N, CA, C and O atoms as a DFTB+ gen file, in Angstrom:
672 C
 N C O
     1  1      16.726      16.333     -12.803
     2  2      15.769      16.123     -11.726
     3  2      15.522      14.637     -11.550
     4  3      15.454      13.886     -12.523
     5  1      15.392      14.227     -10.319
     6  2      15.155      12.832      -9.965
     7  2      13.843      12.335     -10.565
     8  3      13.867      11.524     -11.490
     9  1      12.737      12.784     -10.079
    10  2      11.386      12.444     -10.519
    11  2      10.441      13.232      -9.634
    12  3      10.879      13.914      -8.707
    13  1       9.166      13.145      -9.907
    14  2       8.261      13.889      -9.031
    15  2       7.984      13.095      -7.760
    16  3       7.620      11.920      -7.807
    17  1       8.160      13.749      -6.647
    18  2       7.785      13.194      -5.348
    19  2       6.616      14.053      -4.901
    20  3       6.780      15.239      -4.617
    21  1       5.440      13.453      -4.841
    22  2       4.240      14.226      -4.527
    23  2       4.217      14.706      -3.086
    24  3       3.680      15.774      -2.794
    25  1       4.797      13.922      -2.184
    26  2       4.843      14.336      -0.778
    27  2       6.025      13.671      -0.098
    28  3       6.370      12.526      -0.391
    29  1       6.635      14.407       0.813
    30  2       7.673      13.866       1.689
    31  2       7.187      14.128       3.109
    32  3       6.905      15.269       3.476
    33  1       7.090      13.070       3.901
    34  2       6.546      13.183       5.252
    35  2       7.574      12.647       6.238
    36  3       8.173      11.594       6.019
    37  1       7.771      13.386       7.327
    38  2       8.673      12.934       8.379
    39  2       7.884      12.776       9.670
    40  3       7.166      13.683      10.091
    41  1       8.028      11.627      10.283
    42  2       7.471      11.395      11.612
    43  2       8.475      11.999      12.590
    44  3       9.554      11.441      12.792
    45  1       8.131      13.126      13.195
    46  2       9.066      13.827      14.076
    47  2       9.387      13.063      15.351
    48  3      10.387      13.348      16.010
    49  1       8.552      12.101      15.703
    50  2       8.820      11.320      16.910
    51  2       9.835      10.210      16.645
    52  3      10.717       9.962      17.468
    53  1       9.710       9.536      15.485
    54  2      10.588       8.409      15.164
    55  2      11.621       8.734      14.097
    56  3      12.566       7.969      13.901
    57  1      11.458       9.860      13.400
    58  2      12.418      10.259      12.385
    59  2      12.281       9.523      11.067
    60  3      13.175       9.597      10.225
    61  1      11.184       8.817      10.872
    62  2      10.966       8.084       9.623
    63  2      10.656       9.063       8.500
    64  3       9.833       9.964       8.663
    65  1      11.313       8.885       7.362
    66  2      11.076       9.701       6.178
    67  2      10.331       8.845       5.166
    68  3      10.775       7.748       4.825
    69  1       9.189       9.349       4.681
    70  2       8.376       8.619       3.704
    71  2       8.156       9.492       2.478
    72  3       7.873      10.684       2.598
    73  1       8.288       8.895       1.298
    74  2       7.986       9.568       0.039
    75  2       6.702       8.972      -0.525
    76  3       6.488       7.761      -0.469
    77  1       5.847       9.842      -1.072
    78  2       4.555       9.419      -1.606
    79  2       4.441       9.746      -3.083
    80  3       4.798      10.841      -3.518
    81  1       3.939       8.784      -3.851
    82  2       3.503       8.988      -5.234
    83  2       1.988       8.879      -5.170
    84  3       1.455       7.840      -4.780
    85  1       1.294       9.940      -5.548
    86  2      -0.164       9.951      -5.430
    87  2      -0.781       9.730      -6.802
    88  3      -0.475      10.443      -7.758
    89  1      -1.646       8.742      -6.884
    90  2      -2.365       8.413      -8.117
    91  2      -3.826       8.762      -7.908
    92  3      -4.461       8.253      -6.985
    93  1      -4.366       9.630      -8.760
    94  2      -5.727      10.127      -8.562
    95  2      -6.699       9.567      -9.586
    96  3      -7.607      10.277     -10.017
    97  1      -6.534       8.319      -9.983
    98  2      -7.454       7.783     -10.988
    99  2      -8.892       7.778     -10.467
   100  3      -9.147       7.568      -9.282
   101  1      -9.811       8.015     -11.386
   102  2     -11.225       8.030     -11.031
   103  2     -11.753       6.610     -10.936
   104  3     -11.149       5.665     -11.444
   105  1     -12.877       6.484     -10.283
   106  2     -13.544       5.194     -10.208
   107  2     -14.010       4.838     -11.615
   108  3     -14.533       5.691     -12.333
   109  1     -13.824       3.593     -12.007
   110  2     -14.272       3.168     -13.327
   111  2     -15.585       2.418     -13.163
   112  3     -15.861       1.844     -12.109
   113  1     -16.378       2.430     -14.201
   114  2     -17.672       1.764     -14.110
   115  2     -17.536       0.322     -14.571
   116  3     -16.604      -0.372     -14.162
   117  1     -18.422      -0.124     -15.390
   118  2     -18.404      -1.518     -15.834
   119  2     -17.514      -1.751     -17.041
   120  3     -17.404      -2.880     -17.521
   121  1     -16.892      -0.723     -17.526
   122  2     -16.091      -0.840     -18.731
   123  2     -14.748      -1.511     -18.431
   124  3     -13.957      -1.009     -17.632
   125  1     -14.506      -2.640     -19.076
   126  2     -13.227      -3.323     -18.902
   127  2     -12.089      -2.510     -19.513
   128  3     -10.948      -2.588     -19.058
   129  1     -12.405      -1.733     -20.541
   130  2     -11.395      -0.875     -21.160
   131  2     -10.962       0.219     -20.175
   132  3      -9.771       0.505     -20.055
   133  1     -11.922       0.830     -19.472
   134  2     -11.586       1.837     -18.460
   135  2     -10.773       1.213     -17.338
   136  3      -9.801       1.803     -16.867
   137  1     -11.168       0.021     -16.910
   138  2     -10.449      -0.674     -15.836
   139  2      -9.003      -0.921     -16.254
   140  3      -8.079      -0.673     -15.479
   141  1      -8.808      -1.407     -17.473
   142  2      -7.453      -1.686     -17.963
   143  2      -6.625      -0.404     -18.024
   144  3      -5.434      -0.416     -17.712
   145  1      -7.254       0.697     -18.424
   146  2      -6.552       1.978     -18.485
   147  2      -6.133       2.439     -17.090
   148  3      -5.000       2.883     -16.904
   149  1      -7.033       2.339     -16.106
   150  2      -6.718       2.744     -14.724
   151  2      -5.609       1.864     -14.151
   152  3      -4.690       2.353     -13.494
   153  1      -5.706       0.568     -14.408
   154  2      -4.703      -0.383     -13.927
   155  2      -3.333      -0.057     -14.519
   156  3      -2.334      -0.019     -13.800
   157  1      -3.290       0.177     -15.821
   158  2      -2.035       0.493     -16.500
   159  2      -1.422       1.778     -15.946
   160  3      -0.217       1.843     -15.705
   161  1      -2.252       2.793     -15.747
   162  2      -1.768       4.063     -15.210
   163  2      -1.213       3.881     -13.801
   164  3      -0.169       4.438     -13.463
   165  1      -1.907       3.108     -12.989
   166  2      -1.440       2.916     -11.619
   167  2      -0.128       2.132     -11.588
   168  3       0.753       2.424     -10.779
   169  1      -0.002       1.145     -12.463
   170  2       1.219       0.341     -12.463
   171  2       2.430       1.118     -12.970
   172  3       3.564       0.669     -12.803
   173  1       2.203       2.282     -13.591
   174  2       3.328       3.137     -13.985
   175  2       4.064       3.662     -12.758
   176  3       5.184       4.163     -12.866
   177  1       3.436       3.547     -11.595
   178  2       4.109       3.944     -10.355
   179  2       5.347       3.083     -10.125
   180  3       6.248       3.483      -9.387
   181  1       5.402       1.914     -10.744
   182  2       6.584       1.056     -10.627
   183  2       7.818       1.778     -11.157
   184  3       8.910       1.622     -10.610
   185  1       7.651       2.571     -12.222
   186  2       8.771       3.357     -12.753
   187  2       9.242       4.360     -11.704
   188  3      10.443       4.546     -11.509
   189  1       8.286       5.008     -11.027
   190  2       8.615       5.966      -9.970
   191  2       9.365       5.264      -8.843
   192  3      10.380       5.768      -8.363
   193  1       8.872       4.106      -8.420
   194  2       9.512       3.341      -7.343
   195  2      10.943       2.998      -7.739
   196  3      11.864       3.124      -6.933
   197  1      11.123       2.563      -8.981
   198  2      12.451       2.188      -9.458
   199  2      13.404       3.382      -9.436
   200  3      14.544       3.261      -8.985
   201  1      12.936       4.543      -9.925
   202  2      13.787       5.740      -9.947
   203  2      14.135       6.210      -8.540
   204  3      15.298       6.487      -8.244
   205  1      13.135       6.300      -7.679
   206  2      13.377       6.804      -6.324
   207  2      14.240       5.821      -5.539
   208  3      15.170       6.229      -4.843
   209  1      13.939       4.542      -5.646
   210  2      14.722       3.538      -4.935
   211  2      16.176       3.543      -5.415
   212  3      17.101       3.423      -4.612
   213  1      16.371       3.684      -6.727
   214  2      17.730       3.759      -7.270
   215  2      18.463       5.000      -6.788
   216  3      19.655       4.948      -6.486
   217  1      17.746       6.121      -6.718
   218  2      18.353       7.367      -6.254
   219  2      18.713       7.284      -4.772
   220  3      19.763       7.776      -4.357
   221  1      17.841       6.661      -3.973
   222  2      18.131       6.495      -2.544
   223  2      19.395       5.660      -2.393
   224  3      20.261       5.971      -1.575
   225  1      19.495       4.600      -3.184
   226  2      20.718       3.806      -3.262
   227  2      21.289       3.338      -1.940
   228  3      22.507       3.343      -1.765
   229  1      20.449       2.937      -1.008
   230  2      20.941       2.421       0.263
   231  2      21.267       3.491       1.290
   232  3      21.714       3.172       2.392
   233  1      21.047       4.765       0.945
   234  2      21.315       5.834       1.916
   235  2      20.246       5.843       3.003
   236  3      19.133       5.359       2.801
   237  1      20.593       6.390       4.136
   238  2      19.648       6.497       5.242
   239  2      18.720       7.683       5.017
   240  3      18.986       8.547       4.181
   241  1      17.633       7.712       5.769
   242  2      16.706       8.842       5.698
   243  2      17.433      10.137       6.054
   244  3      17.171      11.181       5.458
   245  1      18.328      10.072       7.009
   246  2      19.099      11.252       7.424
   247  2      19.932      11.779       6.253
   248  3      19.959      12.984       6.005
   249  1      20.615      10.877       5.529
   250  2      21.445      11.286       4.393
   251  2      20.596      11.851       3.256
   252  3      20.957      12.857       2.645
   253  1      19.472      11.203       2.976
   254  2      18.586      11.670       1.903
   255  2      18.008      13.036       2.252
   256  3      17.956      13.924       1.402
   257  1      17.578      13.208       3.493
   258  2      17.034      14.500       3.927
   259  2      18.084      15.596       3.788
   260  3      17.765      16.717       3.392
   261  1      19.319      15.280       4.108
   262  2      20.400      16.254       3.995
   263  2      20.628      16.646       2.535
   264  3      20.792      17.827       2.227
   265  1      20.638      15.657       1.634
   266  2      20.823      15.929       0.205
   267  2      19.699      16.819      -0.324
   268  3      19.937      17.688      -1.162
   269  1      18.475      16.604       0.164
   270  2      17.330      17.396      -0.288
   271  2      17.239      18.752       0.406
   272  3      16.392      19.571       0.050
   273  1      18.102      18.997       1.391
   274  2      18.085      20.266       2.105
   275  2      16.920      20.396       3.065
   276  3      16.508      21.506       3.402
   277  1      16.389      19.270       3.507
   278  2      15.258      19.288       4.434
   279  2      15.771      19.543       5.847
   280  3      16.771      18.960       6.265
   281  1      15.089      20.407       6.571
   282  2      15.449      20.740       7.954
   283  2      14.378      20.192       8.889
   284  3      13.183      20.329       8.628
   285  1      14.816      19.573       9.977
   286  2      13.878      18.971      10.913
   287  2      14.217      19.360      12.339
   288  3      15.372      19.619      12.678
   289  1      13.184      19.394      13.163
   290  2      13.391      19.711      14.573
   291  2      13.776      18.464      15.364
   292  3      14.331      18.572      16.457
   293  1      13.488      17.293      14.826
   294  2      13.808      16.033      15.502
   295  2      14.844      15.278      14.674
   296  3      14.986      15.535      13.479
   297  1      15.565      14.353      15.294
   298  2      16.535      13.563      14.532
   299  2      15.839      12.705      13.480
   300  3      14.743      12.194      13.710
   301  1      16.483      12.552      12.328
   302  2      15.940      11.735      11.248
   303  2      16.552      10.342      11.351
   304  3      17.712      10.194      11.735
   305  1      15.783       9.344      11.012
   306  2      16.147       7.938      11.176
   307  2      17.389       7.545      10.386
   308  3      17.705       8.123       9.346
   309  1      18.076       6.548      10.913
   310  2      19.208       5.971      10.189
   311  2      18.741       4.818       9.294
   312  3      19.554       4.179       8.626
   313  1      17.431       4.555       9.281
   314  2      16.841       3.579       8.359
   315  2      16.659       4.256       7.000
   316  3      16.622       5.484       6.929
   317  1      16.544       3.477       5.919
   318  2      16.268       4.104       4.621
   319  2      14.857       4.696       4.585
   320  3      13.993       4.270       5.350
   321  1      14.616       5.671       3.706
   322  2      13.255       6.193       3.548
   323  2      12.319       5.087       3.067
   324  3      12.755       4.108       2.461
   325  1      11.038       5.258       3.343
   326  2      10.043       4.289       2.889
   327  2       9.205       4.922       1.787
   328  3       9.089       6.145       1.710
   329  1       8.619       4.082       0.934
   330  2       7.869       4.562      -0.225
   331  2       6.412       4.115      -0.143
   332  3       6.106       2.997       0.271
   333  1       5.517       5.027      -0.552
   334  2       4.087       4.742      -0.629
   335  2       3.582       5.118      -2.016
   336  3       3.929       6.177      -2.539
   337  1       2.766       4.255      -2.612
   338  2       1.948       4.619      -3.763
   339  2       0.544       4.729      -3.188
   340  3      -0.031       3.739      -2.736
   341  1      -0.001       5.941      -3.209
   342  2      -1.304       6.184      -2.583
   343  2      -2.317       6.579      -3.650
   344  3      -2.034       7.394      -4.527
   345  1      -3.499       5.987      -3.556
   346  2      -4.568       6.292      -4.497
   347  2      -5.740       6.937      -3.774
   348  3      -5.853       6.873      -2.550
   349  1      -6.595       7.551      -4.552
   350  2      -7.777       8.186      -3.967
   351  2      -8.815       7.140      -3.572
   352  3      -9.469       7.277      -2.538
   353  1      -8.969       6.106      -4.377
   354  2     -10.036       5.134      -4.136
   355  2      -9.490       3.744      -3.826
   356  3      -9.456       3.344      -2.662
   357  1      -9.067       3.013      -4.834
   358  2      -8.615       1.633      -4.643
   359  2      -7.158       1.511      -5.066
   360  3      -6.759       2.027      -6.110
   361  1      -6.366       0.824      -4.246
   362  2      -4.937       0.716      -4.519
   363  2      -4.551      -0.614      -5.151
   364  3      -3.391      -0.816      -5.509
   365  1      -5.501      -1.510      -5.289
   366  2      -5.192      -2.822      -5.850
   367  2      -6.271      -3.230      -6.840
   368  3      -7.434      -2.846      -6.710
   369  1      -5.867      -4.009      -7.826
   370  2      -6.799      -4.574      -8.790
   371  2      -6.789      -6.081      -8.599
   372  3      -5.729      -6.677      -8.407
   373  1      -7.957      -6.700      -8.650
   374  2      -8.025      -8.142      -8.446
   375  2      -7.186      -8.856      -9.494
   376  3      -7.179      -8.488     -10.668
   377  1      -6.484      -9.877      -9.045
   378  2      -5.663     -10.671      -9.943
   379  2      -4.308     -10.073     -10.262
   380  3      -3.513     -10.699     -10.963
   381  1      -4.024      -8.877      -9.765
   382  2      -2.755      -8.223     -10.082
   383  2      -1.635      -8.811      -9.236
   384  3      -1.695      -8.790      -8.007
   385  1      -0.620      -9.334      -9.902
   386  2       0.498      -9.947      -9.198
   387  2       1.812      -9.213      -9.470
   388  3       2.850      -9.593      -8.928
   389  1       1.783      -8.166     -10.302
   390  2       3.020      -7.527     -10.736
   391  2       3.286      -6.184     -10.068
   392  3       3.957      -5.336     -10.657
   393  1       2.784      -5.966      -8.864
   394  2       3.065      -4.696      -8.199
   395  2       4.436      -4.771      -7.540
   396  3       4.857      -5.825      -7.064
   397  1       5.112      -3.653      -7.523
   398  2       6.463      -3.573      -6.980
   399  2       6.421      -3.718      -5.466
   400  3       5.685      -3.000      -4.788
   401  1       7.202      -4.635      -4.942
   402  2       7.188      -4.934      -3.515
   403  2       8.106      -4.026      -2.701
   404  3       8.256      -4.222      -1.495
   405  1       8.720      -3.037      -3.347
   406  2       9.576      -2.102      -2.616
   407  2       8.789      -0.918      -2.080
   408  3       9.366      -0.004      -1.490
   409  1       7.476      -0.927      -2.278
   410  2       6.628       0.177      -1.850
   411  2       5.331      -0.358      -1.275
   412  3       4.885      -1.454      -1.614
   413  1       4.734       0.439      -0.397
   414  2       3.379       0.132       0.065
   415  2       2.408       0.644      -0.993
   416  3       2.639       1.699      -1.585
   417  1       1.336      -0.085      -1.233
   418  2       0.271       0.313      -2.157
   419  2      -0.972       0.457      -1.300
   420  3      -1.479      -0.527      -0.763
   421  1      -1.466       1.689      -1.170
   422  2      -2.532       1.945      -0.212
   423  2      -3.434       3.065      -0.722
   424  3      -2.978       3.976      -1.413
   425  1      -4.706       2.990      -0.376
   426  2      -5.629       4.072      -0.731
   427  2      -5.695       5.063       0.429
   428  3      -5.331       4.745       1.561
   429  1      -6.168       6.268       0.120
   430  2      -6.307       7.280       1.166
   431  2      -7.224       6.794       2.291
   432  3      -6.872       6.964       3.459
   433  1      -8.400       6.189       1.992
   434  2      -9.241       5.694       3.093
   435  2      -8.542       4.624       3.944
   436  3      -8.699       4.613       5.165
   437  1      -7.778       3.730       3.315
   438  2      -7.047       2.720       4.086
   439  2      -6.018       3.372       5.004
   440  3      -5.874       2.995       6.167
   441  1      -5.306       4.359       4.457
   442  2      -4.268       5.038       5.226
   443  2      -4.867       5.738       6.448
   444  3      -4.343       5.616       7.555
   445  1      -5.962       6.469       6.245
   446  2      -6.567       7.182       7.377
   447  2      -7.112       6.204       8.416
   448  3      -7.039       6.476       9.615
   449  1      -7.658       5.069       7.972
   450  2      -8.130       4.056       8.919
   451  2      -6.960       3.511       9.734
   452  3      -7.077       3.346      10.948
   453  1      -5.840       3.233       9.083
   454  2      -4.659       2.721       9.794
   455  2      -4.155       3.728      10.826
   456  3      -3.766       3.345      11.929
   457  1      -4.162       5.007      10.472
   458  2      -3.720       6.040      11.413
   459  2      -4.656       6.078      12.617
   460  3      -4.201       6.135      13.759
   461  1      -5.973       6.048      12.361
   462  2      -6.949       6.079      13.464
   463  2      -6.807       4.868      14.379
   464  3      -6.932       4.990      15.597
   465  1      -6.544       3.697      13.793
   466  2      -6.493       2.461      14.576
   467  2      -5.160       2.249      15.280
   468  3      -5.058       1.381      16.146
   469  1      -4.140       3.019      14.928
   470  2      -2.834       2.853      15.548
   471  2      -2.798       3.648      16.848
   472  3      -2.503       4.843      16.852
   473  1      -3.100       2.973      17.937
   474  2      -3.145       3.653      19.227
   475  2      -1.830       3.515      19.990
   476  3      -1.654       4.110      21.053
   477  1      -0.920       2.731      19.444
   478  2       0.349       2.534      20.144
   479  2       1.308       3.675      19.827
   480  3       0.996       4.568      19.039
   481  1       2.443       3.628      20.435
   482  2       3.461       4.643      20.215
   483  2       4.497       4.142      19.207
   484  3       5.631       4.620      19.186
   485  1       4.101       3.177      18.372
   486  2       5.016       2.605      17.388
   487  2       5.304       3.597      16.274
   488  3       4.670       4.647      16.171
   489  1       6.262       3.244      15.457
   490  2       6.602       4.017      14.271
   491  2       5.475       3.801      13.256
   492  3       5.522       2.867      12.456
   493  1       4.469       4.670      13.297
   494  2       3.241       4.478      12.536
   495  2       3.477       4.404      11.030
   496  3       2.945       3.510      10.372
   497  1       4.264       5.326      10.468
   498  2       4.497       5.310       9.020
   499  2       5.138       3.998       8.581
   500  3       4.720       3.395       7.593
   501  1       6.155       3.560       9.320
   502  2       6.839       2.319       8.953
   503  2       5.905       1.116       9.123
   504  3       5.920       0.202       8.298
   505  1       5.098       1.110      10.182
   506  2       4.163       0.002      10.407
   507  2       3.130      -0.074       9.284
   508  3       2.819      -1.162       8.797
   509  1       2.597       1.078       8.874
   510  2       1.613       1.090       7.780
   511  2       2.273       0.635       6.483
   512  3       1.689      -0.138       5.724
   513  1       3.481       1.111       6.232
   514  2       4.198       0.712       5.018
   515  2       4.415      -0.799       4.991
   516  3       4.137      -1.455       3.987
   517  1       4.907      -1.340       6.082
   518  2       5.175      -2.782       6.127
   519  2       3.907      -3.611       5.967
   520  3       3.926      -4.663       5.329
   521  1       2.809      -3.139       6.544
   522  2       1.576      -3.927       6.459
   523  2       0.892      -3.807       5.103
   524  3      -0.046      -4.553       4.825
   525  1       1.342      -2.877       4.248
   526  2       0.706      -2.701       2.944
   527  2       1.653      -2.906       1.765
   528  3       1.332      -2.525       0.639
   529  1       2.812      -3.503       2.015
   530  2       3.634      -3.925       0.885
   531  2       3.077      -5.263       0.426
   532  3       2.641      -6.060       1.256
   533  1       3.080      -5.529      -0.873
   534  2       2.444      -6.747      -1.379
   535  2       2.909      -8.033      -0.708
   536  3       2.097      -8.932      -0.490
   537  1       4.176      -8.143      -0.378
   538  2       4.653      -9.391       0.225
   539  2       4.204      -9.554       1.670
   540  3       4.264     -10.661       2.204
   541  1       3.754      -8.481       2.319
   542  2       3.357      -8.547       3.723
   543  2       1.864      -8.391       3.955
   544  3       1.428      -8.347       5.105
   545  1       1.067      -8.306       2.892
   546  2      -0.374      -8.138       3.065
   547  2      -0.937      -9.320       3.849
   548  3      -0.573     -10.465       3.583
   549  1      -1.819      -9.055       4.810
   550  2      -2.404     -10.144       5.586
   551  2      -3.074     -11.204       4.725
   552  3      -3.059     -12.381       5.087
   553  1      -3.665     -10.820       3.590
   554  2      -4.338     -11.797       2.743
   555  2      -3.351     -12.761       2.097
   556  3      -3.745     -13.834       1.640
   557  1      -2.067     -12.390       2.054
   558  2      -1.061     -13.265       1.480
   559  2      -0.513     -14.258       2.502
   560  3       0.185     -15.205       2.140
   561  1      -0.827     -14.042       3.766
   562  2      -0.323     -14.914       4.809
   563  2      -1.185     -16.171       4.878
   564  3      -2.387     -16.110       4.618
   565  1      -0.583     -17.314       5.228
   566  2      -1.385     -18.528       5.337
   567  2      -2.444     -18.378       6.426
   568  3      -2.157     -17.919       7.531
   569  1      -3.639     -18.762       6.102
   570  2      -4.731     -18.684       7.071
   571  2      -4.745     -19.945       7.920
   572  3      -4.190     -20.975       7.537
   573  1      -5.382     -19.849       9.066
   574  2      -5.508     -21.034       9.897
   575  2      -6.438     -22.025       9.201
   576  3      -7.240     -21.642       8.350
   577  1      -6.325     -23.278       9.564
   578  2      -7.142     -24.302       8.939
   579  2      -8.596     -24.126       9.347
   580  3      -8.923     -24.087      10.533
   581  1      -9.459     -24.021       8.350
   582  2     -10.887     -23.904       8.602
   583  2     -11.598     -24.933       7.738
   584  3     -11.258     -25.092       6.566
   585  1     -12.574     -25.630       8.295
   586  2     -13.310     -26.601       7.480
   587  2     -14.248     -25.882       6.512
   588  3     -14.651     -24.741       6.737
   589  1     -14.579     -26.579       5.434
   590  2     -15.554     -26.028       4.495
   591  2     -16.888     -25.876       5.216
   592  3     -17.211     -26.651       6.116
   593  1     -17.654     -24.872       4.813
   594  2     -18.932     -24.597       5.469
   595  2     -20.013     -24.522       4.403
   596  3     -19.851     -23.834       3.395
   597  1     -21.110     -25.223       4.622
   598  2     -22.213     -25.207       3.675
   599  2     -23.453     -24.649       4.362
   600  3     -23.810     -25.060       5.466
   601  1     -24.099     -23.704       3.685
   602  2     -25.346     -23.119       4.179
   603  2     -26.404     -23.365       3.117
   604  3     -26.166     -23.141       1.930
   605  1     -27.569     -23.826       3.545
   606  2     -28.665     -24.089       2.611
   607  2     -29.770     -23.059       2.793
   608  3     -30.125     -22.698       3.915
   609  1     -30.306     -22.593       1.670
   610  2     -31.434     -21.669       1.668
   611  2     -32.561     -22.318       0.876
   612  3     -32.318     -22.925      -0.167
   613  1     -33.788     -22.195       1.362
   614  2     -34.928     -22.761       0.651
   615  2     -35.936     -21.650       0.387
   616  3     -36.361     -20.940       1.299
   617  1     -36.308     -21.518      -0.889
   618  2     -37.314     -20.558      -1.325
   619  2     -38.383     -21.330      -2.077
   620  3     -38.182     -21.727      -3.225
   621  1     -39.509     -21.540      -1.433
   622  2     -40.583     -22.363      -2.000
   623  2     -40.019     -23.720      -2.406
   624  3     -39.596     -24.490      -1.544
   625  1     -40.004     -24.027      -3.702
   626  2     -39.523     -25.333      -4.158
   627  2     -38.063     -25.312      -4.606
   628  3     -37.569     -26.301      -5.149
   629  1     -37.377     -24.203      -4.386
   630  2     -35.984     -24.090      -4.826
   631  2     -35.069     -24.112      -3.604
   632  3     -35.266     -23.361      -2.649
   633  1     -34.069     -24.985      -3.654
   634  2     -33.079     -25.032      -2.578
   635  2     -31.717     -24.636      -3.150
   636  3     -31.299     -25.125      -4.199
   637  1     -31.034     -23.736      -2.431
   638  2     -29.715     -23.262      -2.863
   639  2     -28.724     -23.576      -1.758
   640  3     -28.958     -23.265      -0.590
   641  1     -27.613     -24.196      -2.139
   642  2     -26.542     -24.473      -1.187
   643  2     -25.346     -23.602      -1.528
   644  3     -24.921     -23.531      -2.681
   645  1     -24.812     -22.943      -0.517
   646  2     -23.622     -22.121      -0.689
   647  2     -22.527     -22.742       0.164
   648  3     -22.680     -22.890       1.377
   649  1     -21.419     -23.105      -0.480
   650  2     -20.309     -23.726       0.233
   651  2     -19.098     -22.819       0.168
   652  3     -18.662     -22.422      -0.913
   653  1     -18.557     -22.493       1.337
   654  2     -17.314     -21.727       1.384
   655  2     -16.181     -22.723       1.531
   656  3     -16.257     -23.625       2.365
   657  1     -15.133     -22.576       0.735
   658  2     -14.040     -23.547       0.801
   659  2     -13.285     -23.447       2.121
   660  3     -13.196     -22.376       2.722
   661  1     -12.749     -24.567       2.555
   662  2     -11.898     -24.569       3.740
   663  2     -10.530     -24.034       3.378
   664  3     -10.190     -23.932       2.200
   665  1      -9.752     -23.694       4.373
   666  2      -8.394     -23.187       4.151
   667  2      -7.409     -24.119       4.814
   668  3      -7.681     -24.713       5.858
   669  1      -6.277     -24.231       4.191
   670  2      -5.227     -25.076       4.772
   671  2      -4.286     -24.252       5.590
   672  3      -3.335     -24.785       6.160
């Protein structure tokens, strides 16, 4: 057996085939030990990505669907299948730089928001996947130049200044 594929989804309009690995870790509280355990468990999805990507081996979604015996009413794409690691709550941990870039990392709430906001007739699954792969995340893109901003607050005899750094 290849590995567990929690879901296989086909966009019948565009023929995109997507495979999902679902991670159901619970929300962790203030415990750093719990956080480390959840992070470690989620990063095990990299093994799944490696196995599935190796098995796909450059084949198209049409070829993979045929091998799996999947039947569709619409034509399946000649692009390769796309991969998602989906979580129930949060799909990223702060400071994490070692996530596999061959898959989108997304939470269920993020995914549903993206579906609701996609009003175009684009290939929605592929667009969501591309926008949530680590190398394509908007936060990784260079921001426009913004000057530093300082806001002052005064409470009786105490003054607090908050400065947001500028971006290059």
